[in-house]
C-alpha positions, 0 to 999 in steps of 0.5 A, a space after each residue: 730955431 731948431 738949431 739954436 736951441 738946446 736939448 734939455 729933454 733927456 735931463 728932465 727924464 734922467 734928473 740931472 744935477 745941474 738942471 735944479 741950478 737952472 731954475 726948473 722944477 720937474 713936476 711928476 704927473 701920474 694917470 691910470 689908463 688902458 694901453 691898446 694893442 699894437 697888433 689887435 686881433 679881429 672883433 670877431 674873435 671873442 675867445 681863446 685857449 692855450 695848448 702847452 707842448 713841453 719838454 723833458 722836466 727835471 727830476 726835482 722841477 715840479 710839472 704842476 708849477 711849470 704849467 700853471 707859470 706858462 698858463 698864467 703868461 699866455 693870457 689875454 685878459 680881455 677874452 673869454 677862455 675856452 677850451 679849444 675855441 677861437 684864438 690858440 696860444 701855443 707854448 712849447 718849452 723846449 727841454 733844458 740844455 746845458 753844453 759840456 763844461 771847460 776849465 778856464 784858468 786865470 792868471 793873476 799876480 798877487 802880492 806874496 811878502 815883499 814879492 809878487 808872484 803869478 797864481 793859477 786860478 781855476 772856474 767852469 764855464 757853460 753855455 745853457 738855455 731853456 727855449 720858450 716857443 710861442 706862436 699865435 693861431 687864428 681860427 681857421 688859418 693853417 699858418 701861425 698868425 705870429 711865431 718866436 722864442 720868447 725873449 731870444 730864449 733860444 739863444 745860449 747864456 753864458 755860466 761862470 763860476 767863482 774861481 778857485 785856486 786849485 782844480 781839486 777844490 773846483 772839482 769838489 764844489 761842483 760835486 757838491 753843487 752841480 744840480 742845485 745850480 742847474 736847477 736854480 738856472 732852469 728857474 732863473 730862466 722859466 721865471 724870466 722868459 715867462 714873464 716876457 711872455 705875459 708882456 709880449 702877450 699884452 702888448 701885441 694882443 691885450 688891452 692892458 690897464 697901466 699906471 704911468 708918470 710924465 714930467 711936466 716942467 715948471 720954473 721954480 720961484 725967482 725974485 727977478 721974475 713972476 712965474 705964476 702963469 707957468 705955475 698955474 699952466 701945470 695945474 691946469 694940466 694936472 687937472 686934465 690928466 686927473 679926468 683920465 679913467 683907467 678903461 680910456 683907450 683914448 683920453 675922453 673928451 673932457 681931458 682934451 679940453 681941459 689939456 688944451 687949456 694948458 697948452 693955449 697958456 703955454 703958447 700965449 707964455 711962448 709970445 715973450 720967447 727971447 732966444 737972443 736974451 739969457 737974462 729974459 724971462 722967457 729965455 731958450 731954456 724956458 722956450 725949450 722947456 715950454 715947447 716939450 710941455 706942450 709936445 707931451 700934452 698934444 701926444 696925450 691928445 692924440 693930435 700927432 701931426 701937431 706935435 710934429 710940428 713941435 719938433 720943427 720947433 725944437 729938439 725932442 728926446 729920444 724917450 719922447 719921441 718913443 713915447 710919441 711913436 708907440 702911443 701913435 702906433 697903438 692909436 692907428 693900429 685901433 682906429 676902427 675900434 675907436 
């Protein structure tokens, strides 16, 4: 059956236009919950501290702003922040580095009057970086629990200036804009890397409240067939997700009982599935859609083995597989806490 069902899951997620012609409705179901960390710290660790090591801060860059941006990112929400106690988040902002600039020549064919002539344009190119290094250090441990350059910030980025028709114009632009340009590049890299630091810490160590949504599929009104049972199952699923609480790590029993009702109804509808007949009520495409709904339901019920069995019956998109892989990894990492 797996080989015979043509996947439409990626089309559901991307929202491609032809899907509407196939009489499907995509229904966004929104909810909030608390995402568990991928590498939770020991239950005994209830506090943390932050230590910074700053490289050279250029004149014009506020040291206070730099420090605060890093401190705001280096946060574990569910732990108490106490100086010198518990886990330690060590963050080192290394000095901004820029390579020597080089002139790049670009010859373009330009029309002048009735003829085309070659014109040389000039620009500057250089590489730069503003490395942000992070360590997680656990109490009583000598070696870091984790050490990483956030966002691969130890790697160089490339900059190319606007092109000018003469070297003198290029020199003039550089002399007038050099300090401002470098300040903007430092600011941009610091903002990007501290943002990634915050996400990294939340992803690996924090219990983070998130709001998200998933798309469930129903069938549009179609004069030949009645799909009220498919619509009814969706309404049950919507009710189930409305029962999820923002503090839920795993979704509560009320949710699971309700979403099981939707799964049971989808399965009952699938008893009519006829993959050979495109004109039947539950044809190949609708079968695929209902299996997708069931797959997503099992993922949020933390019934990962059942989700795998659905995958044996139909193709599942990479996006939904990543959803399942990520949720299962977090579930397994925190199983002793649930």
